[in-house]
Every structure is written in structure tokens, then in C-alpha cells.
C-alpha positions as CSV (number, residue, x, y, z in Angstrom):
1,R,-14.6,-49.7,15.4
2,K,-15.3,-50.7,19.0
3,K,-14.1,-47.3,20.2
4,K,-16.2,-45.5,17.7
5,K,-19.3,-47.5,18.7
6,K,-18.7,-46.7,22.4
7,I,-18.4,-43.0,21.6
8,E,-21.5,-42.9,19.5
9,K,-23.5,-44.9,22.0
10,V,-26.3,-42.9,23.6
11,K,-28.0,-44.0,26.8
12,T,-31.7,-43.4,26.9
13,V,-34.5,-44.4,29.3
14,K,-36.9,-46.8,27.7
15,G,-39.9,-45.0,26.4
16,S,-38.2,-41.6,26.8
17,K,-36.2,-39.4,24.4
18,D,-34.1,-37.8,27.2
19,I,-30.4,-38.1,26.6
20,Y,-28.1,-38.5,29.5
21,P,-24.4,-37.4,29.7
22,P,-21.7,-40.0,29.1
23,T,-20.0,-41.8,32.0
24,E,-16.4,-41.1,33.0
25,E,-15.4,-44.3,31.3
26,E,-16.9,-43.2,28.0
27,M,-15.3,-39.8,28.3
28,G,-12.0,-41.4,28.9
29,I,-12.4,-43.4,25.6
30,F,-13.4,-40.2,23.9
31,H,-10.3,-38.3,25.0
32,E,-8.1,-41.3,24.0
33,F,-9.7,-41.4,20.6
34,I,-9.3,-37.7,19.7
35,S,-5.7,-37.6,20.8
36,S,-4.8,-40.4,18.4
37,N,-5.8,-38.8,15.1
38,S,-6.7,-35.5,13.7
39,E,-8.8,-35.4,10.5
40,T,-11.0,-38.4,11.4
41,D,-11.6,-37.1,14.9
42,R,-12.7,-33.7,13.6
43,L,-15.2,-35.3,11.2
44,V,-16.6,-37.6,14.0
45,I,-17.0,-35.0,16.8
46,A,-17.6,-31.7,15.0
47,V,-20.9,-30.2,16.0
48,P,-22.8,-29.5,12.7
49,L,-24.1,-25.9,12.4
50,P,-26.7,-24.6,9.9
51,N,-25.0,-23.8,6.6
52,I,-26.1,-20.2,6.6
53,R,-24.6,-19.6,10.0
54,V,-21.3,-21.1,9.0
55,I,-21.2,-18.9,5.9
56,G,-22.1,-15.9,8.0
57,I,-19.2,-16.5,10.4
58,V,-16.7,-16.9,7.5
59,V,-18.1,-13.7,5.9
60,I,-17.5,-11.8,9.2
61,F,-14.0,-13.1,9.3
62,F,-13.5,-12.1,5.7
63,L,-14.7,-8.5,6.3
64,L,-12.5,-8.0,9.3
65,A,-9.5,-9.4,7.4
66,V,-10.2,-7.1,4.5
67,I,-9.5,-4.0,6.7
68,N,-6.7,-5.8,8.4
69,Q,-4.9,-6.3,5.0
70,A,-5.8,-2.8,3.8
71,D,-4.2,-1.3,6.9
72,R,-1.1,-3.2,6.2
73,F,-0.8,-2.1,2.6
74,L,-1.8,1.5,2.9
75,L,1.9,2.4,3.3
76,P,3.0,1.6,-0.3
77,F,0.0,3.2,-2.0
78,L,0.0,6.4,0.1
79,S,3.7,6.6,-0.6
80,A,3.0,6.5,-4.4
81,V,0.8,9.6,-4.5
82,V,2.2,12.5,-6.5
83,P,0.9,16.0,-5.7
84,P,-1.5,16.9,-8.4
85,H,0.4,20.1,-9.3
86,C,3.8,18.4,-9.5
87,L,3.2,15.6,-12.1
88,D,5.4,17.2,-14.7
89,E,8.1,18.5,-12.4
90,C,8.6,15.1,-10.6
91,D,8.3,12.9,-13.7
92,Q,11.3,10.4,-13.8
93,V,13.0,12.3,-10.9
94,T,14.8,10.5,-8.1
95,F,12.6,10.6,-5.0
96,V,13.7,12.7,-2.1
97,P,11.1,13.6,0.7
98,A,9.9,17.2,0.7
99,C,11.5,17.7,4.2
100,Q,15.0,17.2,2.8
101,N,16.9,19.4,0.4
102,C,17.7,17.8,-2.9
103,T,21.0,18.5,-4.5
104,I,21.3,15.7,-7.0
105,D,20.5,17.7,-10.2
106,A,18.3,20.5,-11.4
107,A,15.3,18.3,-12.1
108,C,15.4,17.0,-8.5
109,I,15.7,20.6,-7.1
110,N,12.7,21.7,-9.2
111,C,10.6,18.8,-8.0
112,S,11.5,19.5,-4.4
113,L,10.5,23.2,-4.7
114,C,7.2,22.2,-6.3
115,K,6.4,19.8,-3.5
116,V,7.2,22.3,-0.9
117,N,5.1,25.0,-2.6
118,N,2.1,22.6,-3.1
119,D,2.1,21.0,0.4
120,A,3.2,17.5,-0.8
121,G,3.1,16.3,2.8
122,Y,-0.7,16.5,2.6
123,Y,-0.9,14.0,-0.2
124,N,2.1,11.7,0.1
125,L,2.9,9.7,3.2
126,Q,6.7,9.7,2.7
127,D,6.7,13.5,2.2
128,G,4.4,14.0,5.2
129,A,6.3,11.7,7.6
130,C,9.8,12.6,6.1
131,I,10.7,9.0,5.1
132,S,13.5,8.4,2.6
133,K,13.5,5.6,0.1
134,E,16.0,3.6,2.2
135,Q,13.9,4.0,5.3
136,Y,10.8,3.0,3.4
137,G,12.4,-0.3,2.5
138,V,12.9,-1.0,6.3
139,I,9.4,0.0,7.6
140,S,7.6,-1.6,4.7
141,G,9.3,-5.0,5.3
142,L,11.2,-5.9,8.5
143,G,9.7,-3.1,10.6
144,F,6.4,-4.8,10.3
145,A,7.4,-8.5,9.9
146,V,9.6,-9.0,13.0
147,A,6.7,-8.1,15.3
148,Y,4.2,-10.0,13.1
149,V,6.2,-13.2,13.4
150,L,7.2,-13.0,17.1
151,F,3.6,-12.2,18.2
152,G,2.4,-14.8,15.6
153,F,4.0,-17.6,17.7
154,L,2.4,-16.2,20.8
155,G,-0.9,-16.0,18.9
156,G,-0.8,-19.6,17.8
157,Y,-0.1,-20.8,21.3
158,I,-3.0,-18.7,22.7
159,V,-5.4,-19.7,19.9
160,D,-5.0,-23.4,20.8
161,R,-5.8,-22.7,24.4
162,M,-8.2,-19.8,24.8
163,N,-11.4,-18.4,23.4
164,R,-10.7,-17.5,19.8
165,V,-13.4,-14.9,19.4
166,H,-12.0,-12.9,22.4
167,T,-8.5,-13.3,21.0
168,I,-9.6,-11.8,17.7
169,F,-11.4,-9.0,19.3
170,I,-8.6,-7.8,21.6
171,S,-5.9,-8.1,18.9
172,S,-8.1,-6.2,16.5
173,L,-8.4,-3.3,18.9
174,V,-4.6,-3.2,19.0
175,W,-4.0,-3.0,15.2
176,M,-6.9,-0.6,14.7
177,A,-5.4,1.7,17.3
178,A,-2.0,1.5,15.6
179,G,-3.6,2.3,12.2
180,L,-5.2,5.4,13.7
181,C,-1.8,6.4,15.2
182,Q,-0.2,6.0,11.7
183,A,-2.3,9.1,10.6
184,F,-0.5,11.2,13.2
185,A,3.1,10.1,12.5
186,N,5.5,12.9,11.5
187,S,8.8,11.1,11.5
188,Y,10.5,7.8,10.6
189,D,10.9,6.8,14.2
190,T,7.2,7.3,15.0
191,M,6.2,5.4,11.8
192,F,8.6,2.6,12.6
193,L,7.1,2.2,16.1
194,V,3.5,2.3,14.7
195,R,4.3,-0.4,12.2
196,I,5.7,-2.7,15.0
197,V,2.5,-2.3,17.0
198,L,0.4,-2.9,13.8
199,G,2.3,-6.1,13.1
200,S,1.9,-7.4,16.6
201,G,-1.9,-6.9,16.6
202,E,-2.4,-8.3,13.1
203,A,-0.5,-11.5,13.9
204,F,-3.4,-13.1,15.8
205,L,-6.1,-12.9,13.2
206,N,-5.2,-15.6,10.7
207,P,-4.4,-18.4,13.2
208,A,-7.6,-17.8,15.0
209,C,-9.8,-17.6,11.9
210,Y,-8.3,-20.6,10.1
211,S,-8.5,-22.7,13.3
212,M,-12.3,-21.9,13.6
213,I,-12.9,-22.6,9.9
214,A,-11.2,-26.0,10.3
215,D,-13.6,-26.8,13.1
216,L,-16.8,-25.4,11.5
217,V,-16.4,-26.6,7.9
218,S,-16.3,-30.2,6.8
219,D,-13.4,-31.7,4.9
220,Q,-15.4,-31.7,1.6
221,H,-15.9,-27.9,1.6
222,R,-12.9,-26.7,3.6
223,T,-10.7,-25.6,0.7
224,K,-13.6,-23.5,-0.7
225,A,-14.1,-21.9,2.8
226,N,-10.4,-21.1,3.0
227,A,-10.6,-19.6,-0.5
228,L,-13.5,-17.3,0.6
229,Y,-11.5,-16.1,3.6
230,S,-8.4,-15.6,1.5
231,W,-10.3,-13.3,-0.7
232,S,-9.7,-10.7,2.0
233,V,-6.0,-10.4,0.8
234,Y,-7.1,-9.3,-2.6
235,F,-10.0,-7.1,-1.5
236,G,-7.8,-5.5,1.2
237,Y,-4.9,-4.9,-1.2
238,G,-7.4,-3.6,-3.8
239,F,-9.1,-1.1,-1.5
240,A,-5.6,0.0,-0.3
241,S,-4.8,0.8,-4.0
242,L,-7.9,3.1,-4.2
243,S,-6.3,5.1,-1.4
244,I,-4.3,6.8,-4.1
245,L,-7.5,8.4,-5.4
246,M,-8.7,9.1,-1.8
247,A,-5.5,10.8,-0.8
248,T,-5.5,13.1,-3.8
249,S,-8.9,14.5,-2.6
250,F,-8.8,14.1,1.2
251,G,-5.1,13.7,2.2
252,W,-3.3,10.6,3.3
253,R,-3.8,11.1,7.1
254,N,-7.6,11.3,6.7
255,V,-7.5,8.1,4.6
256,C,-5.8,6.2,7.5
257,I,-8.4,7.4,9.9
258,A,-11.3,6.4,7.7
259,F,-10.1,2.9,7.0
260,N,-9.7,2.1,10.7
261,L,-13.0,3.6,11.7
262,I,-14.7,1.3,9.2
263,A,-13.1,-1.7,10.9
264,T,-15.4,-1.2,13.9
265,I,-18.4,-2.5,11.9
266,P,-17.2,-6.2,11.4
267,L,-15.6,-6.1,14.8
268,L,-19.0,-5.4,16.4
269,L,-20.6,-8.2,14.3
270,L,-17.9,-10.5,15.5
271,I,-18.4,-9.9,19.2
272,F,-22.2,-10.0,19.1
273,I,-22.8,-12.8,16.6
274,V,-19.8,-15.2,16.6
275,K,-19.4,-17.6,19.6
276,D,-16.5,-19.9,20.1
277,N,-18.5,-22.8,21.5
278,S,-17.1,-25.5,19.1
279,R,-17.0,-28.8,21.0
280,T,-13.9,-29.7,18.9
281,H,-11.9,-26.8,20.3
282,Q,-13.1,-27.3,23.8
283,Q,-12.2,-31.0,23.9
284,K,-8.8,-30.7,22.2
285,V,-6.0,-32.2,24.2
286,K,-3.8,-29.2,25.1
287,L,-0.3,-30.1,24.1
288,P,2.7,-28.2,25.5
289,L,4.4,-25.8,23.0
290,M,7.5,-28.0,22.5
291,A,5.3,-31.1,22.0
292,S,3.3,-29.3,19.4
293,L,6.4,-28.1,17.6
294,Q,7.8,-31.6,17.7
295,S,4.6,-33.1,16.2
296,I,4.4,-30.5,13.5
297,L,8.0,-30.6,12.4
298,Q,7.9,-34.4,11.8
299,S,5.7,-33.7,8.8
300,K,7.8,-33.6,5.6
301,P,5.0,-32.0,3.5
302,F,4.7,-29.2,6.1
303,I,8.5,-28.6,6.0
304,L,8.5,-28.3,2.2
305,L,5.4,-26.1,2.5
306,L,7.3,-23.7,4.8
307,I,10.2,-23.5,2.3
308,A,7.9,-22.9,-0.7
309,S,5.8,-20.3,1.1
310,S,8.9,-18.4,2.3
311,V,10.2,-18.0,-1.2
312,R,6.7,-17.1,-2.5
313,F,6.2,-14.5,0.2
314,F,9.7,-13.1,-0.6
315,S,8.6,-12.2,-4.1
316,G,5.0,-11.4,-3.2
317,F,5.9,-8.8,-0.6
318,A,8.5,-7.2,-2.8
319,L,5.9,-6.8,-5.6
320,A,3.2,-5.6,-3.3
321,E,5.4,-2.9,-1.7
322,Y,7.1,-1.7,-4.9
323,L,4.5,-2.2,-7.7
324,P,2.9,1.3,-7.0
325,I,6.4,2.9,-7.0
326,F,7.2,1.1,-10.3
327,F,4.1,2.4,-12.0
328,K,4.6,5.9,-10.5
329,R,8.1,6.1,-12.0
330,T,7.4,4.4,-15.3
331,Y,4.0,5.8,-16.1
332,P,3.5,8.9,-13.9
333,T,0.7,10.4,-16.0
334,N,-1.4,7.2,-15.5
335,Q,-1.5,7.4,-11.7
336,E,-5.3,7.5,-11.3
337,T,-5.8,4.9,-14.1
338,F,-3.4,2.6,-12.3
339,A,-5.3,2.9,-9.0
340,S,-8.6,1.8,-10.7
341,I,-7.0,-0.9,-12.9
342,N,-5.0,-2.3,-10.0
343,F,-8.1,-2.5,-7.8
344,S,-9.9,-4.5,-10.5
345,I,-7.0,-6.8,-11.2
346,V,-6.3,-7.6,-7.5
347,V,-9.9,-8.1,-6.6
348,F,-11.3,-9.9,-9.6
349,C,-8.2,-11.9,-10.7
350,G,-7.4,-12.7,-7.0
351,V,-10.9,-13.9,-6.2
352,A,-11.2,-15.9,-9.5
353,S,-7.8,-17.5,-8.8
354,T,-8.5,-18.6,-5.3
355,T,-12.0,-19.7,-6.1
356,L,-10.8,-21.8,-9.0
357,S,-8.0,-23.3,-6.9
358,G,-10.4,-24.1,-4.0
359,Y,-13.0,-25.7,-6.3
360,F,-10.3,-27.7,-8.2
361,C,-8.6,-29.0,-5.1
362,D,-11.8,-29.9,-3.3
363,K,-13.0,-31.8,-6.4
364,Y,-9.9,-33.7,-7.2
365,G,-7.8,-33.5,-4.0
366,R,-9.4,-36.5,-2.2
367,K,-8.6,-38.7,-5.1
368,Y,-5.3,-37.1,-6.2
369,Q,-3.8,-35.7,-3.0
370,G,-0.6,-34.6,-4.7
371,I,-2.6,-31.9,-6.5
372,Y,-2.3,-29.7,-3.4
373,G,1.4,-29.2,-4.4
374,Y,1.4,-29.8,-8.1
375,F,-1.3,-27.4,-9.0
376,P,0.3,-24.2,-7.5
377,A,3.7,-25.3,-8.8
378,G,2.4,-25.5,-12.4
379,M,0.6,-22.1,-12.1
380,L,3.8,-20.4,-10.9
381,I,5.8,-21.6,-13.8
382,L,3.1,-20.3,-16.2
383,A,3.2,-16.9,-14.4
384,I,6.9,-16.2,-15.2
385,P,6.4,-15.0,-18.8
386,C,3.8,-12.5,-17.5
387,M,6.4,-10.8,-15.4
388,F,8.4,-10.0,-18.5
389,L,5.3,-8.5,-20.0
390,L,4.7,-6.5,-16.9
391,F,8.2,-5.0,-16.4
392,K,9.6,-4.8,-20.0
393,S,6.7,-4.0,-22.3
394,G,7.1,-0.2,-22.1
395,S,3.3,0.2,-22.5
396,F,1.0,1.0,-19.6
397,Y,-1.8,-1.3,-20.8
398,L,0.5,-4.2,-21.7
399,S,2.0,-3.9,-18.3
400,A,-1.4,-4.0,-16.8
401,L,-2.3,-7.1,-18.9
402,G,0.9,-8.9,-17.7
403,L,0.0,-8.0,-14.1
404,G,-3.5,-9.3,-14.4
405,V,-2.7,-12.6,-16.0
406,G,0.3,-13.1,-13.8
407,Y,-1.7,-12.3,-10.7
408,F,-4.4,-14.8,-11.7
409,L,-1.9,-17.6,-12.2
410,S,0.4,-17.0,-9.2
411,E,-2.3,-16.5,-6.5
412,T,-3.7,-20.1,-6.8
413,W,-1.4,-21.3,-4.0
414,I,-3.0,-20.1,-0.8
415,P,-6.2,-22.3,-0.5
416,P,-4.4,-25.7,-1.2
417,I,-1.6,-24.7,1.2
418,V,-4.0,-23.8,4.0
419,A,-6.0,-27.0,3.3
420,T,-2.7,-29.1,3.5
421,I,-2.0,-27.7,7.0
422,Q,-5.5,-28.5,8.1
423,H,-5.4,-32.0,6.6
424,Q,-1.9,-33.1,7.5
425,L,-1.5,-32.0,11.1
426,P,-3.3,-32.9,14.3
427,A,-6.2,-30.6,15.3
428,Q,-4.6,-29.6,18.6
429,T,-1.6,-28.2,16.9
430,Q,-3.5,-26.0,14.3
431,G,-2.8,-22.7,16.0
432,V,0.9,-23.2,16.3
433,A,1.1,-24.6,12.8
434,F,-0.5,-21.6,11.3
435,S,1.8,-19.4,13.3
436,L,4.8,-21.2,11.8
437,Y,3.2,-20.7,8.4
438,S,2.8,-17.0,9.1
439,A,6.4,-16.8,10.3
440,T,7.5,-17.5,6.8
441,S,6.4,-13.9,6.1
442,L,9.5,-12.8,8.1
443,I,11.7,-14.2,5.4
444,G,9.3,-12.8,2.8
445,N,9.6,-9.3,4.2
446,F,13.3,-9.3,3.3
447,G,12.1,-9.0,-0.3
448,P,11.2,-5.3,0.0
449,A,14.4,-4.7,2.0
450,V,16.5,-6.3,-0.7
451,I,14.8,-4.2,-3.4
452,G,15.2,-1.1,-1.3
453,W,19.0,-1.7,-1.0
454,F,19.3,-2.0,-4.8
455,D,16.8,0.7,-5.7
456,K,18.5,3.8,-7.1
457,G,15.2,5.8,-7.1
458,D,15.0,5.6,-11.0
459,S,13.4,3.5,-13.7
460,T,15.8,0.5,-13.1
461,L,13.4,-0.6,-10.4
462,G,11.6,-2.8,-13.0
463,D,14.7,-4.7,-13.8
464,H,15.3,-5.6,-10.1
465,L,11.7,-6.7,-9.7
466,L,11.7,-8.8,-12.8
467,F,14.9,-10.7,-11.8
468,L,13.5,-11.3,-8.2
469,M,10.1,-12.4,-9.3
470,S,11.3,-14.9,-12.0
471,I,13.8,-16.6,-9.7
472,C,11.5,-16.8,-6.7
473,Y,8.6,-18.2,-8.8
474,F,10.8,-20.9,-10.2
475,V,12.3,-21.9,-6.9
476,S,8.9,-21.8,-5.1
477,A,7.4,-24.0,-7.8
478,I,10.1,-26.7,-7.3
479,F,9.3,-26.9,-3.6
480,F,5.6,-27.0,-4.1
481,A,6.0,-29.9,-6.5
482,L,8.2,-31.7,-3.9
483,M,5.5,-31.1,-1.3
484,G,2.9,-32.7,-3.6
485,K,5.2,-35.7,-4.2
486,S,5.7,-36.1,-0.4
487,I,1.9,-36.1,0.2
488,L,1.5,-38.9,-2.3
489,I,4.3,-40.9,-0.6
490,K,2.7,-40.4,2.8
């Protein structure tokens, strides 16, 4: 209490309202105090901003992250486009890119001839860049994830030490340039290189944005702010699904160019409106990287969070990359309907899920802290039956129903997980902590690679996805529940 009183003490001249800067002794007490704790410190020293400005900053982060996510997930949807004149010829046929001669059977030969005669490379990314189904599993997963994780560690270290707005601006220029180059790729090697650069640029955005949200938004509303920002995942993935319709009319290369040019709008808003002048960030005690890691890895809830997130990402990335392929093979005549329905499911169910999760955890989390782990664990268990409906119903609309309900239940995990990191760890380690959290996506990106290894190019893809999703949801739920229990013990 004595330290707090000295910090809050303001020296004024009698009869005057002028405020003088603190003495060196008072600043010493201030630095000692903020290095001793994390959550209390942030609440004491955070500079309050007008609510409308804070909301505006979070919205700018959200808009930039939407294009960021869309750029990442254009690959699976642009690879799911079937040339309009080849719907019948390529129905239930093993995929072979148009640049390669198919000798599997007569149906495959007819499909290949149709794609060559109707310029399939204009509509479909795999046909245009000559990427086989085995190569697709690599560039959709590990080709992106390795760079994303490696540069994510660097991004977290930089975020804790440098101007976060400048970090976001420069890294965004990198992934936007990579997204534009994607439109000109004509081979697997070129696309692989582009995906590496794309992953390295995108790795900086989340640590910087979540770190600024932690400084700007109070504890009582932080989970809701995290939910608002996390909507970008669903809007980005949803807009990426609409690229199927766009590619049918304008070609997949033009779609890539359009998405990245649109990203310049929120980027300009960022550099001209958002300023990283948070006193909390400026006054943070800058810890060496190894000291930050040591402090972070002593938290048992965080360790369990990393394990649960790794397993959840494993299933999530596999579904994200192969869901369009599953619907293309199982219901080829419903391609345009799938694009519209998937956009609605991802956006509305994803937004509703994270909003409910954010509100629920903000309302009850301070009193029942274990809810940050128990709530997503219970929702994941409830989502398992929906996966059976999605992959085994045999009906397009029943599959869509299973996808929608399952998506709503399974996507409640992100806001409480992000809030757990912000609550449980010291403020000066937030950037590195979020980089470690993002690093779990490296394990998650083995999901598409595993499915790619077992995928035979036919309708058995649904069986592989069902098995993977069910096992991962169950295991992830166990570790989320253990995380909730460890928070209660702490």
C-alpha cells in the first residue's frame, strides 16, 4: 500500500494545478513495482483512452487481420474450383493437375482432356500452378507453418521491445507482397517459396495486436475485445471461401491480386490513426529472451494451454485445408451453394461462438476462474457428434448442418485462451508468450500433411477427416479441462 501511495502521489504548487514530473526516487519505486507483478500493474498504470478510440483501434486490427487470414486460406478454396464445363467429366475422379497426363483410368483421362480443352489453369490454382495432391499437402501445411513459427519467435521478441505499429506496418507489407506474387506462380517450387514468405510476414501480426489490446483494454472487457479481434479468423476464412465464386468469373490469379490490394485500406488507417504511445509498453522492464522464456514456462496453466492448443490446431488446420476438397469430391454439383453456405456458417457461427465465449468468460471468469478451461473443454466434447453428421450423412444440407453446429461449438476456445495468457503471465513477456502460442500452429500444420499422406484422391477423404477430428477434439478437451483445474489451484 505504501508503494502504491508513493506512485499515485502528485506534487503540486499550492494554489496551482500544474503537475510536476516525479523525482528519480519515485520513478525507482515505480519501476520496482511494475516489475513485481503483471495484472495489477497494468490496471494501475494503464493510460485510459476514450472508449470510441479503443474500439476504433481494435476494429482497424480486425480489418487488417481479416485480409491476413483470407490470404492464408485462399490456397484451399482456389484449389477446390472445378472448371464450369467439366463438372460432369470430373465428378468423383481422382485429381491430377491439368499439366500432367492422367493414366489411372478412362474417367481420369476424360477429365484431364476436358480441363486442357477448357483452360482449367485459369480457374483452379492447382491446375494453374501444376501442383499435385501430395505437393498440396506440403505447401498448405508445413510450407507455411515453419516460416510462421520461426519468425513468430522473432516477432514476439521485437514486439516486446519496439514500436508495435511500425512492426505491424512493415510485416504487413511483406505478406501483402507475397500474396501478390502468389498470383504469378507457375510451379510448385515458386508457390512453396511464396508460402514461406507469406508465413514469415503474417507471423508478426497477432503478437503485436494482442499485446496492444492487453494494454488498451481493462481486465473487465478484455475477453470481449479479444473476441472482436478473433472474428477476423472467421471473416477471413469466410471471404476466402467466396473466392470459389470469384475465381469462376475472374480467374484465381485475379482473385489473389484483388485481395491483397484491398489490404492497403486498413494498412493506411493503421499508420495514420494508431499510435503506440501506451505508457505501459514504454515503461515495461525489458527482459532478456531467456529470462522471458524461463518466466513463461514456469506457468503450469500456460504449458497445458500450449498442449491443448497444439492438438486443437492440428484438427482445425486439417479441416480448413481439406473441407473444400471434401465437398468438391462428395457433392460436386453443389460447388457454388457450398461457397455461399460455408461463408455464412464460418462468419455467423464463428462470430456468435466467440462473442458468446467472450461474454460468458468476462461475466463469470473473475468469480470462477477455472471456466477459462472448462468452458472450451465442454464445447469440444459436444462438437464430436456434429463431425459424424458432417462426414457420414450423405446429404449436402445435413453435412452443412453438422458443419454449422460443430463450428459454433468448437470455436469457443480462442477468447478464453488469449485472456488466460494475458491474465496469467507478466506484461513484459506478452509478446514472447503469444509467439509460443502461435508456435503451436507448427504442430497443427502437420494435420494437413497427415491427411495428404493418407488421401487417395477419392471419397474416402471424409473417413480420414472424421477420425482425426474426433480424436483431436477429445484429447484437446482433456487438456483444456486440466488447464482450468490448474488455474483454480493457482
